[in-house]
C-alpha positions in Angstrom: -42.4 -46.6 -29.3 -39.7 -48.8 -28.1 -40.2 -50.9 -31.6 -39.0 -50.5 -34.8 -40.1 -52.6 -38.0 -43.2 -53.8 -39.8 -42.8 -57.4 -41.1 -39.3 -58.0 -39.2 -39.7 -56.4 -35.6 -37.0 -55.7 -33.0 -38.6 -54.4 -29.2 -35.8 -53.1 -27.3 -35.4 -52.8 -23.5 -33.4 -51.8 -20.5 -31.3 -48.6 -18.9 -28.3 -48.3 -18.7 -27.7 -48.7 -15.3 -30.3 -51.9 -14.9 -30.2 -55.4 -14.8 -30.0 -55.7 -18.1 -30.2 -54.9 -22.1 -32.3 -57.0 -24.5 -34.7 -57.4 -27.1 -37.8 -59.5 -28.6 -37.2 -60.2 -32.4 -40.2 -61.3 -34.6 -40.6 -61.7 -37.9 -37.0 -63.0 -38.4 -37.0 -66.2 -41.0 -36.6 -69.7 -40.2 -33.9 -71.8 -41.4 -31.2 -68.9 -41.1 -28.0 -70.7 -39.3 -26.6 -68.5 -36.4 -22.7 -67.6 -36.7 -23.1 -66.7 -32.7 -19.3 -65.8 -32.6 -20.0 -63.3 -35.6 -22.6 -61.6 -33.0 -20.6 -61.1 -30.4 -17.9 -59.9 -33.2 -20.4 -57.2 -33.7 -21.0 -56.7 -30.1 -17.2 -55.9 -29.4 -16.9 -53.6 -32.1 -19.9 -51.4 -30.2 -18.9 -52.2 -26.3 -17.1 -49.9 -24.1 -13.4 -49.9 -22.7 -12.0 -50.9 -26.3 -9.7 -48.1 -26.8 -7.8 -45.2 -25.5 -10.2 -43.1 -26.9 -13.6 -44.6 -26.0 -15.4 -44.7 -22.4 -13.3 -46.2 -19.7 -16.5 -48.5 -19.1 -15.5 -52.3 -19.2 -18.2 -54.2 -20.1 -17.9 -57.9 -21.7 -21.3 -57.4 -23.6 -21.5 -60.6 -23.5 -25.1 -62.3 -25.5 -27.7 -64.6 -24.2 -30.6 -66.0 -26.7 -33.3 -67.1 -24.6 -35.5 -68.4 -27.6 -35.9 -68.9 -31.1 -32.8 -70.5 -32.5 -32.6 -73.8 -32.1 -29.5 -76.5 -32.9 -27.9 -73.3 -34.0 -30.7 -72.6 -36.8 -33.4 -70.1 -36.4 -36.7 -71.2 -35.8 -39.1 -68.7 -36.8 -40.0 -68.2 -33.1 -39.7 -64.6 -31.7 -36.3 -64.5 -30.5 -35.5 -63.0 -26.9 -32.2 -62.4 -25.6 -30.5 -60.2 -22.8 -27.0 -58.9 -22.7 -26.1 -58.2 -18.7 -24.8 -55.2 -17.3 -22.3 -55.9 -14.7 -20.0 -52.4 -15.0 -22.3 -50.0 -13.6 -20.5 -46.9 -11.4 -24.4 -45.1 -10.6 -23.0 -43.5 -7.6 -20.8 -41.1 -10.4 -24.0 -39.3 -11.6 -25.5 -38.5 -8.0 -24.4 -34.8 -8.6 -26.8 -34.8 -11.8 -29.7 -36.5 -10.2 -31.4 -33.0 -9.8 -29.9 -31.3 -12.7 -30.5 -31.1 -16.8 -26.9 -31.6 -18.7 -26.6 -29.3 -21.3 -28.0 -30.4 -24.8 -29.6 -33.9 -22.8 -32.3 -35.3 -23.0 -32.3 -35.0 -19.3 -35.1 -32.0 -19.4 -37.1 -33.0 -22.3 -37.5 -36.7 -20.4 -38.2 -35.4 -16.8 -41.1 -33.1 -18.8 -42.3 -35.8 -20.9 -43.0 -38.6 -18.3 -42.6 -36.9 -14.4 -39.9 -39.0 -13.5 -36.4 -40.2 -14.9 -33.7 -42.7 -14.1 -30.7 -40.2 -14.1 -27.5 -43.1 -13.4 -26.2 -43.2 -17.3 -29.3 -41.5 -18.9 -31.4 -44.8 -18.5 -33.3 -45.1 -21.0 -32.0 -42.2 -23.5 -28.5 -43.9 -22.9 -26.7 -44.9 -25.8 -26.0 -48.0 -24.5 -29.6 -49.0 -25.3 -28.0 -49.7 -28.7 -26.7 -52.8 -27.5 -30.2 -54.6 -28.6 -29.9 -52.5 -32.3 -26.6 -54.2 -32.6 -27.3 -57.5 -31.5 -30.7 -57.6 -34.3 -28.2 -55.5 -36.7 -26.2 -58.9 -36.7 -28.9 -61.7 -37.0 -30.4 -59.4 -40.0 -26.7 -59.0 -41.5 -26.8 -62.9 -40.9 -30.1 -63.3 -43.1 -29.1 -60.9 -45.9 -25.8 -62.4 -46.4 -28.0 -65.3 -47.8 -29.2 -62.6 -50.4 -25.9 -61.1 -51.2 -26.8 -57.6 -49.6 -23.2 -56.1 -47.6 -23.4 -53.0 -45.4 -20.0 -51.2 -44.8 -20.0 -48.2 -42.4 -16.9 -46.1 -41.9 -15.6 -42.7 -39.8 -15.8 -39.9 -43.0 -15.2 -37.2 -40.4 -14.2 -36.2 -37.3 -14.0 -32.8 -36.2 -12.2 -30.7 -38.8 -10.5 -33.9 -40.0 -12.9 -35.1 -42.8 -12.1 -38.0 -45.9 -11.6 -36.3 -49.2 -13.0 -38.9 -51.6 -15.8 -40.4 -52.2 -15.9 -44.1 -50.9 -14.7 -46.2 -54.1 -11.7 -44.7 -53.4 -10.5 -46.6 -50.5 -10.5 -49.6 -49.1 -13.3 -50.6 -46.9 -11.5 -53.8 -45.7 -9.4 -52.2 -43.7 -11.5 -50.1 -41.2 -10.8 -52.3 -38.4 -7.0 -51.9 -38.4 -6.9 -48.5 -36.3 -9.6 -47.5 -33.7 -11.1 -44.6 -35.4 -12.4 -47.5 -38.1 -11.6 -45.3 -41.1 -10.0 -46.4 -44.3 -7.4 -43.6 -44.8 -4.6 -44.6 -42.0 -3.1 -41.8 -42.2 -6.1 -39.3 -41.7 -7.5 -42.3 -38.8 -4.0 -41.6 -37.2 -4.7 -37.6 -36.7 -8.7 -38.0 -35.8 -7.4 -40.7 -33.3 -4.9 -37.7 -32.0 -7.3 -35.4 -31.7 -9.9 -37.3 -30.2 -7.2 -38.2 -27.4 -6.8 -33.8 -27.2 -10.4 -33.4 -26.7 -10.9 -35.8 -24.4 -8.0 -35.0 -22.1 -9.5 -31.3 -22.2 -12.5 -32.9 -20.9 -14.3 -31.8 -24.0 -16.5 -33.6 -26.5 -16.3 -33.3 -30.6 -18.7 -35.1 -33.4 -18.5 -36.0 -36.7 -19.6 -38.2 -39.4 -19.8 -41.8 -40.2 -20.8 -43.0 -44.1 -22.3 -46.0 -44.9 -22.2 -48.2 -48.0 -25.4 -51.2 -49.0 -23.9 -53.4 -51.8 -25.7 -56.3 -53.7 -29.2 -55.0 -53.1 -31.8 -55.5 -55.3 -33.9 -53.7 -57.5 -37.6 -53.0 -56.1 -36.9 -52.4 -52.1 -39.0 -49.7 -51.0 -42.8 -48.0 -51.8 -43.1 -44.8 -54.1 -44.7 -43.2 -51.9 -44.8 -43.8 -47.5 -42.6 -46.0 -46.9 -39.6 -44.9 -49.1 -36.6 -46.9 -48.2 -34.3 -43.7 -47.9 -37.1 -42.4 -45.4 -36.8 -45.8 -43.0 -33.2 -45.2 -43.7 -33.3 -42.1 -42.5 -35.7 -42.4 -40.1 -33.4 -45.7 -39.0 -30.2 -43.4 -38.6 -32.2 -40.4 -36.7 -33.3 -42.6 -34.1 -29.6 -43.1 -33.0 -28.4 -41.0 -30.2 -26.3 -38.0 -31.1 -27.3 -38.2 -34.7 -28.7 -34.8 -36.4 -28.2 -35.4 -39.9 -28.9 -37.6 -43.1 -28.4 -37.6 -46.4 -28.2 -40.1 -49.1 -26.6 -40.3 -52.6 -25.5 -36.8 -53.4 -27.5 -35.1 -51.2 -26.6 -31.1 -50.3 -23.0 -31.8 -51.9 -24.3 -30.9 -55.2 -27.1 -28.1 -55.4 -25.5 -26.2 -57.7 -25.7 -28.9 -60.2 -28.1 -28.3 -62.9 -30.6 -32.0 -63.7 -29.0 -32.4 -67.0 -25.7 -32.4 -64.8 -27.2 -34.8 -61.8 -29.0 -37.0 -63.3 -28.4 -40.4 -63.8 -28.0 -42.0 -67.8 -29.5 -45.1 -68.4 -27.4 -47.2 -70.8 -27.5 -50.9 -72.3 -25.0 -53.1 -70.7 -25.1 -56.3 -72.7 -29.0 -56.8 -72.4 -29.3 -55.3 -68.6 -30.2 -51.6 -68.0 -27.4 -49.6 -66.0 -26.6 -46.7 -64.7 -23.6 -44.4 -65.5 -23.6 -42.6 -62.9 -24.8 -43.1 -59.1 -25.3 -39.6 -58.1 -28.4 -40.8 -56.4 -27.5 -43.1 -54.1 -28.9 -46.4 -55.4 -32.7 -45.2 -54.9 -34.7 -43.6 -57.4 -38.3 -42.7 -56.6 -38.4 -44.4 -53.0 -36.9 -47.8 -54.1 -34.1 -49.1 -54.9 -32.5 -49.4 -58.4 -29.9 -51.8 -57.6 -26.9 -49.9 -57.3 -24.7 -49.3 -54.3 -26.6 -47.4 -51.9 -24.3 -44.8 -50.0 -25.5 -42.5 -47.2 -24.0 -40.0 -44.5 -25.0 -39.5 -41.1 -24.0 -36.7 -38.9 -23.2 -37.2 -35.0 -23.3 -34.1 -32.7 -20.2 -34.2 -29.7 -21.3 -36.2 -26.5 -23.6 -33.8 -24.6 -22.0 -35.1 -21.2 -18.7 -32.9 -20.9 -16.6 -32.9 -18.1 -16.2 -29.8 -17.4 -18.4 -26.9 -16.0 -21.4 -25.6 -17.3 -24.1 -23.5 -16.4 -27.1 -24.9 -16.1 -30.6 -25.0 -14.0 -32.1 -27.8 -11.2 -35.7 -29.1 -11.9 -36.9 -26.3 -10.0 -35.2 -23.6 -12.3 -32.6 -22.8 -10.1 -29.8 -21.6 -12.0 -26.1 -23.2 -11.2 -22.9 -24.9 -12.0 -22.7 -28.1 -13.2 -19.6 -30.8 -13.9 -20.0 -33.7 -14.7 -18.8 -36.8 -13.5 -18.4 -40.8 -15.4 -17.1 -42.5 -18.4 -18.1 -41.0 -21.7 -17.2 -41.2 -24.6 -15.2 -38.3 -25.9 -16.2 -39.0 -29.7 -19.2 -41.6 -30.4 -18.0 -42.1 -34.1 -15.8 -45.4 -33.1 -18.6 -47.3 -31.4 -20.9 -46.3 -33.5 -20.2 -47.5 -37.2 -21.6 -51.0 -36.0 -24.7 -49.3 -35.1 -25.3 -47.8 -38.1 -24.3 -51.0 -39.9 -26.8 -52.7 -37.2 -30.0 -49.6 -38.2 -29.1 -49.8 -42.0 -29.3 -54.1 -42.1 -32.8 -53.7 -39.8 -34.3 -51.7 -42.6 -33.0 -53.6 -45.5 -34.1 -57.0 -44.2 -37.6 -55.7 -43.5 -37.9 -54.1 -46.5 -36.5 -57.4 -48.2 -39.1 -59.6 -46.3 -42.2 -56.7 -47.3 -41.1 -57.3 -51.2 -41.7 -60.7 -51.0 -44.8 -60.5 -49.0 -46.1 -57.8 -51.9 -46.1 -59.9 -54.9 -45.8 -63.6 -56.3 
């Protein structure tokens, strides 16, 4: 399954060490001004080699649009695009050709398909998310026109985590540090910790939080197609994601219903909520408040240290991986989380418009 969406649909293609990563987007509205500089900026936030705490792979990640845009405006036709791979070091993966990396997709992919591209993980590589970021950037451009804004940030790396919710931080500052955390001092501690982990040849995980502001009431469906379910599905499709929670999630399970409920009140003729513990979604449908959620990322499976494993014939062996890998995916995953949120929100917005006059 390489397609996501119902009306706004992305089909992605390409492998980590193939010629290109790309996609075809269908259902994108006509008449949207396409800011190619913004799209490239979003790719730059995701690309490798941007700091000392990311993979050393160097890629320009320059997007080339092939169709669906004329004179800087979307035409309503399918938008095809490519991002060409230019800096593969495929020989780095020769010692992994017949060996399964612990906790990686090598084993399951081989068992399912009987063949795999071992170079960089092939289709199971996080490089596939390039296509998602392009589609997400386009979705953001469309959502801007209806006042929907999406901001993600790193809220935890290993033991270092923010101790307040997003309303206590200036989210406009996240691009001021390589970790993309809105607390400058904590960001410094996170970066130092990631750098130490990298020096050990090891990896570390953490949490990305995301806030969607300006979402209208009514997106989502009450049974199948719940907005939070589709957001969760989108987030869990990202490489290394192990968990998703929205609103208060697991954090307030000791509260009683009377303590947890969001109370309605009349705000000068407008129905409003005194709190937002629901996270902007009730009954699977957006309620007009900020939507907020958290996404848990595991440590990268490929570690640059010796680990026991087996080869394709089941023989026990020792693997020491080579190559260029992120010691922590969190900094580069921030724009990916935003992209998947934008893809999901635009699809639900278009679905809402299609289901009522």
